[in-house]
MITI-231431 format. One line per 5 residues: number of its first residue (from 1); their letters; for each residue x, y, z of C-alpha. Coordinates in steps of 0.1 Angstrom, whole numbers, padded with zeros to 4 digits, always signed. Example, Ala and Ser with C-alpha at 12.3 -4.5 7.8 and 13.67 -1.06 7.14 Angstrom:
<nukols>
1	as	+0123,-0045,+0078 | +0137,-0011,+0071
</nukols>
This chain:
<nukols>
1	mkkim	+0000,+0000,+0000 | +0028,+0024,+0009 | +0046,+0018,-0024 | +0014,+0023,-0043 | +0008,+0056,-0025
6	acala	+0044,+0067,-0032 | +0040,+0060,-0069 | +0007,+0078,-0070 | +0024,+0109,-0054 | +0054,+0108,-0077
11	ivagg	+0059,+0139,-0097 | +0065,+0138,-0134 | +0092,+0159,-0150 | +0096,+0157,-0188 | +0078,+0123,-0188
16	vaavp	+0101,+0107,-0161 | +0083,+0099,-0129 | +0102,+0104,-0097 | +0116,+0072,-0082 | +0099,+0063,-0050
21	qadid	+0121,+0069,-0020 | +0118,+0033,-0009 | +0133,+0021,-0043 | +0162,+0045,-0039 | +0169,+0033,-0004
26	aaiar	+0168,-0003,-0015 | +0192,+0003,-0044 | +0216,+0021,-0020 | +0213,-0008,+0005 | +0221,-0034,-0022
31	gvkyl	+0251,-0013,-0032 | +0264,-0009,+0003 | +0261,-0047,+0009 | +0281,-0052,-0022 | +0309,-0028,-0010
36	laqqa	+0310,-0044,+0024 | +0317,-0078,+0008 | +0347,-0063,-0011 | +0366,-0049,+0019 | +0400,-0065,+0025
41	adgsf	+0411,-0076,+0060 | +0432,-0045,+0065 | +0402,-0023,+0059 | +0412,-0012,+0024 | +0393,-0015,-0009
46	sdpqm	+0406,-0020,-0045 | +0442,-0008,-0046 | +0458,-0001,-0012 | +0484,+0021,-0030 | +0456,+0046,-0037
51	palta	+0440,+0057,-0004 | +0412,+0075,-0023 | +0400,+0041,-0036 | +0393,+0032,+0001 | +0380,+0066,+0010
56	lplwa	+0354,+0067,-0017 | +0336,+0034,-0006 | +0341,+0046,+0030 | +0322,+0078,+0021 | +0295,+0058,+0002
61	ivrgg	+0290,+0033,+0031 | +0286,+0062,+0056 | +0261,+0079,+0033 | +0243,+0046,+0028 | +0235,+0044,+0065
66	eakge	+0263,+0022,+0079 | +0282,+0049,+0097 | +0286,+0030,+0129 | +0296,-0004,+0115 | +0329,-0022,+0119
71	avkka	+0337,-0018,+0082 | +0337,+0020,+0086 | +0361,+0018,+0116 | +0385,-0004,+0096 | +0384,+0018,+0065
76	vgfvl	+0390,+0049,+0086 | +0419,+0032,+0103 | +0434,+0022,+0070 | +0432,+0057,+0055 | +0447,+0073,+0086
81	ktqrp	+0477,+0050,+0083 | +0484,+0065,+0049 | +0488,+0100,+0062 | +0523,+0114,+0057 | +0542,+0138,+0079
86	dggfy	+0533,+0167,+0056 | +0496,+0160,+0062 | +0488,+0144,+0029 | +0472,+0111,+0024 | +0492,+0092,-0003
91	vpkpg	+0517,+0064,-0008 | +0550,+0079,-0021 | +0561,+0069,-0056 | +0595,+0087,-0061 | +0602,+0071,-0094
96	rggsg	+0570,+0086,-0110 | +0578,+0122,-0106 | +0553,+0128,-0079 | +0540,+0117,-0045 | +0514,+0091,-0055
101	lgnyn	+0487,+0116,-0066 | +0489,+0133,-0033 | +0465,+0162,-0040 | +0438,+0139,-0054 | +0441,+0113,-0027
106	tsvcv	+0442,+0138,+0001 | +0412,+0158,-0011 | +0391,+0126,-0013 | +0404,+0111,+0019 | +0398,+0142,+0041
111	salye	+0363,+0145,+0028 | +0355,+0109,+0035 | +0371,+0111,+0070 | +0352,+0142,+0078 | +0319,+0126,+0067
116	sgiap	+0326,+0095,+0089 | +0325,+0116,+0120 | +0351,+0095,+0138 | +0384,+0107,+0124 | +0408,+0127,+0147
121	trail	+0405,+0164,+0143 | +0443,+0166,+0141 | +0444,+0145,+0110 | +0418,+0167,+0092 | +0436,+0199,+0101
126	darty	+0469,+0185,+0088 | +0453,+0174,+0056 | +0438,+0209,+0052 | +0473,+0224,+0056 | +0486,+0200,+0029
131	iagsq	+0458,+0210,+0005 | +0463,+0247,+0010 | +0500,+0243,+0004 | +0493,+0226,-0029 | +0475,+0255,-0046
136	ltgdd	+0496,+0269,-0075 | +0506,+0305,-0073 | +0521,+0327,-0100 | +0508,+0347,-0129 | +0500,+0321,-0156
141	tmsgg	+0467,+0304,-0163 | +0475,+0275,-0139 | +0477,+0299,-0109 | +0450,+0292,-0084 | +0445,+0256,-0095
146	fgydr	+0455,+0222,-0083 | +0471,+0192,-0100 | +0475,+0156,-0090 | +0507,+0160,-0071 | +0522,+0188,-0051
151	asrrr	+0557,+0174,-0057 | +0553,+0171,-0094 | +0582,+0178,-0118 | +0560,+0200,-0140 | +0537,+0229,-0134
156	yadls	+0503,+0215,-0139 | +0466,+0220,-0128 | +0433,+0208,-0140 | +0396,+0215,-0131 | +0389,+0180,-0118
161	ntsya	+0416,+0181,-0091 | +0408,+0217,-0084 | +0371,+0209,-0078 | +0380,+0181,-0054 | +0403,+0204,-0035
166	ldamr	+0378,+0232,-0032 | +0351,+0208,-0022 | +0373,+0193,+0005 | +0383,+0227,+0019 | +0348,+0241,+0020
171	rtegv	+0334,+0209,+0034 | +0358,+0208,+0063 | +0362,+0245,+0070 | +0344,+0243,+0103 | +0372,+0222,+0118
176	eefrp	+0395,+0252,+0117 | +0378,+0265,+0149 | +0395,+0236,+0167 | +0430,+0245,+0155 | +0453,+0252,+0185
181	qgeak	+0458,+0289,+0193 | +0489,+0303,+0176 | +0489,+0278,+0148 | +0483,+0293,+0113 | +0449,+0285,+0099
186	adlnw	+0447,+0267,+0065 | +0427,+0283,+0037 | +0429,+0289,+0000 | +0432,+0319,-0022 | +0396,+0316,-0033
191	eqalk	+0398,+0346,-0056 | +0427,+0331,-0076 | +0410,+0297,-0077 | +0379,+0314,-0092 | +0401,+0330,-0119
196	fvehl	+0415,+0295,-0127 | +0380,+0281,-0131 | +0367,+0311,-0150 | +0396,+0309,-0175 | +0384,+0274,-0185
201	qekeg	+0349,+0284,-0193 | +0340,+0288,-0230 | +0329,+0324,-0235 | +0311,+0321,-0268 | +0298,+0296,-0294
206	aragg	+0276,+0265,-0291 | +0293,+0254,-0259 | +0293,+0288,-0241 | +0293,+0284,-0204 | +0308,+0249,-0205
211	aaynd	+0342,+0242,-0190 | +0373,+0223,-0201 | +0397,+0201,-0181 | +0425,+0225,-0186 | +0441,+0245,-0214
216	rtpqg	+0473,+0225,-0220 | +0465,+0189,-0225 | +0445,+0170,-0252 | +0417,+0166,-0228 | +0414,+0203,-0222
221	glatn	+0424,+0220,-0255 | +0422,+0213,-0292 | +0446,+0228,-0318 | +0450,+0266,-0317 | +0429,+0286,-0341
226	stgrv	+0440,+0312,-0366 | +0446,+0338,-0339 | +0468,+0314,-0319 | +0443,+0310,-0291 | +0437,+0276,-0277
231	qlray	+0402,+0264,-0285 | +0390,+0249,-0253 | +0370,+0217,-0253 | +0341,+0220,-0229 | +0323,+0188,-0218
236	gsmsy	+0298,+0176,-0192 | +0316,+0165,-0161 | +0340,+0195,-0162 | +0311,+0220,-0166 | +0295,+0206,-0134
241	aavls	+0329,+0207,-0118 | +0330,+0244,-0127 | +0295,+0250,-0111 | +0306,+0232,-0079 | +0339,+0252,-0077
246	mchak	+0323,+0285,-0083 | +0296,+0279,-0057 | +0322,+0269,-0032 | +0339,+0302,-0040 | +0307,+0318,-0028
251	ltrsd	+0292,+0328,-0061 | +0254,+0325,-0064 | +0232,+0312,-0091 | +0225,+0348,-0102 | +0262,+0354,-0110
256	prvks	+0267,+0355,-0148 | +0294,+0329,-0146 | +0273,+0304,-0127 | +0243,+0312,-0148 | +0262,+0306,-0180
261	aleyc	+0275,+0273,-0168 | +0240,+0261,-0157 | +0227,+0272,-0191 | +0253,+0249,-0207 | +0243,+0221,-0184
266	skfwn	+0206,+0225,-0193 | +0213,+0227,-0230 | +0234,+0195,-0230 | +0214,+0177,-0203 | +0219,+0139,-0206
271	veenp	+0219,+0109,-0183 | +0228,+0084,-0210 | +0263,+0097,-0214 | +0288,+0123,-0202 | +0282,+0150,-0228
276	gmgnq	+0312,+0154,-0251 | +0329,+0122,-0236 | +0304,+0095,-0243 | +0306,+0068,-0216 | +0341,+0078,-0205
281	glyyy	+0340,+0088,-0169 | +0302,+0083,-0168 | +0299,+0076,-0131 | +0322,+0104,-0121 | +0300,+0126,-0142
286	ydila	+0269,+0114,-0123 | +0286,+0121,-0090 | +0299,+0156,-0098 | +0266,+0165,-0114 | +0247,+0157,-0082
291	ralsv	+0271,+0174,-0060 | +0272,+0206,-0081 | +0235,+0210,-0085 | +0229,+0202,-0048 | +0254,+0228,-0037
296	agvav	+0240,+0253,-0062 | +0205,+0247,-0049 | +0191,+0238,-0083 | +0160,+0216,-0082 | +0150,+0219,-0118
301	leqpd	+0169,+0225,-0150 | +0151,+0244,-0177 | +0161,+0235,-0212 | +0161,+0258,-0242 | +0127,+0245,-0254
306	grkvd	+0112,+0252,-0221 | +0111,+0217,-0208 | +0117,+0215,-0171 | +0140,+0186,-0160 | +0138,+0172,-0125
311	wkael	+0174,+0161,-0125 | +0170,+0139,-0094 | +0141,+0120,-0110 | +0159,+0113,-0142 | +0193,+0105,-0127
316	sarll	+0180,+0082,-0100 | +0159,+0064,-0126 | +0189,+0059,-0148 | +0211,+0046,-0119 | +0185,+0021,-0108
321	klqkp	+0183,+0008,-0143 | +0220,+0003,-0145 | +0224,-0015,-0112 | +0237,-0051,-0115 | +0219,-0080,-0098
326	dgswv	+0247,-0083,-0072 | +0241,-0046,-0062 | +0271,-0032,-0079 | +0275,-0008,-0108 | +0304,-0008,-0134
331	ndnnr	+0313,+0010,-0166 | +0323,-0011,-0196 | +0347,+0017,-0205 | +0378,+0016,-0183 | +0388,+0053,-0189
336	fwend	+0395,+0068,-0154 | +0394,+0033,-0138 | +0357,+0029,-0142 | +0358,-0008,-0148 | +0364,-0011,-0111
341	pvlvt	+0330,-0019,-0096 | +0340,-0007,-0062 | +0349,+0027,-0074 | +0318,+0030,-0096 | +0295,+0016,-0070
346	sfail	+0308,+0042,-0046 | +0301,+0070,-0071 | +0266,+0056,-0077 | +0257,+0054,-0040 | +0270,+0089,-0034
351	tlslc	+0249,+0102,-0063 | +0218,+0084,-0052 | +0222,+0098,-0017 | +0218,+0133,-0032 | +0188,+0123,-0053
356	k	+0166,+0117,-0023
</nukols>
């Protein structure tokens, strides 16, 4: 009877009925059950050399309602053991020109630890100091951004790593009130971060408002045009990363930059693929989409033809359709490690938790 009533009350947006809450909860529970069965004896998941691959399922399990379970304690314990003296969470890899993707791993790990509610405050404060010290300075287009590694041999930043760093710093900022008196507080140059993000937005043309990965790699830029200017390549996941980053930098939906990005997202709305990338990074796209629109306070996307899209309804319906019988999700395309069902299931659970 309850399910029938829920279906009867479901709102319809663009022909897609909202998924009943009970169905979303059941899908999340199946996903959490799958993740719990994949945890190693030491508390890690997937690759123990990549702490973020333990932090993401930790985060998902907590969001899925298992915050007080033994698996969470073990995962938190494992992640804490990977924290280095400089505050970062990573496994050093000296021969690879960096510190084991220290920026990426630390941003994901500190977010998950904070969400767990049982991590030591000191560990979070030290991670914030590490992240703040990883922001690039200078006067080029990379200034204000973040790359994969603080100890990289080359000067590099991209919008994906930057959005993770900004999200982690804004998410955990309340912990700074517990920093010991006399110790320097950790924060970012938010104005410079905003300039980095804004630079990656297309300013004109069919993809105006959309954002690129960066302006120096094949992912981020195409061949220069006749004027010598790099033609950026905006696509779905990076455009939502821009929305998330700009909102964390305290811009509102009425700001022209945010408004333009949201117009791009509405114009190219799609839950079948990552616009401009096909099925590459599809579940990362779902996760960043849900986080961005939630932080921006967007409930409905209005498309150019006037159709109003209830993004939570369409996204949750798509994810429930893609869930495997064992409770997992996986991408057939392994770009960005998405043939790992633990990683992808974590993204799916985190996304669904924001579709409620």
